[in-house]
C-alpha positions in Angstrom: 19.1 -52.6 -142.9 22.3 -52.7 -140.8 23.5 -55.7 -142.8 23.0 -53.7 -146.0 25.0 -50.8 -144.5 27.7 -53.2 -143.3 28.1 -54.5 -146.8 28.1 -51.1 -148.4 30.7 -49.8 -145.9 32.9 -52.9 -146.4 32.8 -52.6 -150.3 33.3 -48.8 -150.1 36.3 -49.3 -147.8 37.8 -51.9 -150.2 37.5 -49.6 -153.1 38.8 -46.6 -151.2 41.8 -48.7 -150.3 42.5 -49.1 -154.0 42.7 -45.3 -154.3 44.7 -45.1 -151.1 47.2 -47.7 -152.3 47.7 -45.7 -155.5 48.0 -42.4 -153.6 50.4 -43.8 -151.0 52.5 -45.5 -153.6 52.8 -42.5 -155.8 53.2 -39.7 -153.2 54.6 -41.4 -150.1 56.5 -44.6 -151.2 58.0 -42.8 -154.2 58.1 -39.6 -152.1 59.4 -38.9 -148.6 59.4 -42.6 -147.6 61.4 -43.8 -150.6 64.0 -45.1 -148.1 61.6 -47.8 -147.0 60.2 -48.6 -150.5 63.4 -48.6 -152.6 64.4 -52.2 -151.6 61.2 -53.3 -153.3 62.5 -51.9 -156.7 66.2 -52.7 -156.1 66.8 -55.4 -153.6 70.0 -54.5 -151.6 69.9 -57.3 -149.0 69.6 -61.1 -148.7 66.6 -61.2 -146.4 63.1 -62.4 -147.5 61.7 -59.5 -145.7 61.8 -56.0 -147.2 61.8 -52.6 -145.5 58.8 -52.1 -147.8 56.9 -54.5 -145.6 56.5 -51.8 -143.1 53.6 -50.4 -145.2 51.8 -53.7 -144.8 52.3 -53.6 -141.0 51.0 -50.0 -140.9 47.7 -51.0 -142.6 47.4 -54.1 -140.5 47.6 -51.9 -137.4 44.9 -49.6 -138.8 42.7 -52.5 -139.5 43.3 -54.0 -136.0 42.5 -50.5 -134.5 39.1 -50.6 -136.2 38.4 -54.1 -134.7 39.4 -52.6 -131.3 37.1 -49.7 -131.7 34.3 -52.0 -132.6 34.9 -54.4 -129.7 35.7 -51.9 -126.9 33.9 -48.7 -127.9 31.0 -50.4 -129.6 31.3 -48.4 -132.9 29.6 -50.9 -135.2 30.7 -49.2 -138.5 34.4 -49.7 -137.6 34.0 -53.5 -138.0 33.2 -53.4 -141.7 35.9 -50.8 -142.2 38.4 -53.0 -140.5 37.4 -56.0 -142.6 37.5 -53.9 -145.8 41.1 -52.8 -145.0 42.0 -56.4 -144.2 40.3 -57.8 -147.3 42.2 -55.3 -149.5 45.4 -56.2 -147.8 44.9 -59.9 -148.4 43.9 -59.3 -152.0 46.9 -57.0 -152.5 49.2 -59.6 -150.9 47.9 -62.4 -153.2 48.0 -60.4 -156.4 51.2 -58.3 -155.8 53.4 -60.4 -153.5 52.4 -63.9 -154.5 51.1 -63.7 -158.1 53.4 -60.9 -159.5 56.6 -61.1 -157.4 56.4 -64.8 -156.5 57.5 -64.3 -152.9 55.8 -67.7 -152.5 55.9 -70.1 -155.4 52.1 -70.3 -155.9 49.9 -69.1 -158.7 52.8 -69.4 -161.2 50.9 -71.1 -164.0 48.0 -68.6 -164.3 48.1 -67.4 -167.9 45.2 -65.4 -169.3 44.8 -62.0 -170.8 44.2 -60.2 -167.5 47.0 -62.0 -165.7 49.5 -61.1 -168.6 48.3 -57.5 -168.5 48.8 -57.2 -164.7 52.2 -58.7 -164.9 53.2 -56.5 -167.9 52.0 -53.3 -166.3 53.9 -54.1 -163.1 57.0 -55.0 -165.0 56.9 -51.6 -166.7 56.5 -50.0 -163.3 59.6 -51.8 -162.1 61.6 -50.9 -165.2 62.8 -47.8 -163.4 64.8 -48.6 -160.3 64.9 -45.1 -159.0 62.4 -42.9 -157.2 61.1 -41.1 -160.3 59.5 -42.1 -163.5 57.7 -45.3 -162.5 54.3 -45.6 -163.9 51.7 -45.9 -161.2 48.3 -47.7 -161.2 46.2 -49.6 -158.8 45.7 -53.4 -158.3 42.1 -53.4 -159.8 42.3 -50.6 -162.3 45.2 -51.5 -164.7 45.2 -49.4 -167.9 43.9 -51.2 -171.0 47.1 -50.6 -173.0 48.7 -53.5 -171.1 46.1 -56.1 -172.2 47.5 -57.1 -175.6 
């Protein structure tokens, strides 16, 4: 029974992170922490790293804190939560940073309807270089209108 609960908590955490990424992006990154996120839309430096990477570090610390709570405090449910956050972070990194933005030159030749839709939707989001007016969606739930 505990394995079943572990899997449910892991999957629920992964899906909640999709909502959390959408919410954080719309209301925090394009809100009061725009100063950290704006270099993702308009690169104003020569470094490979972006100030925007601070958000990745924040969620990594949250995930590691869950592992700590599991190992030191014995809270079993924090392990699948930590893995759910980590798995979402990895998926987001692969889709957003590698596949879409090509921060590494991998996955360049993927060309199918879904891939084109994800890239098109993200390109429209980046059409606006400012804080306002950028369309917002998650990594998994991209609106159908982009899949032509």
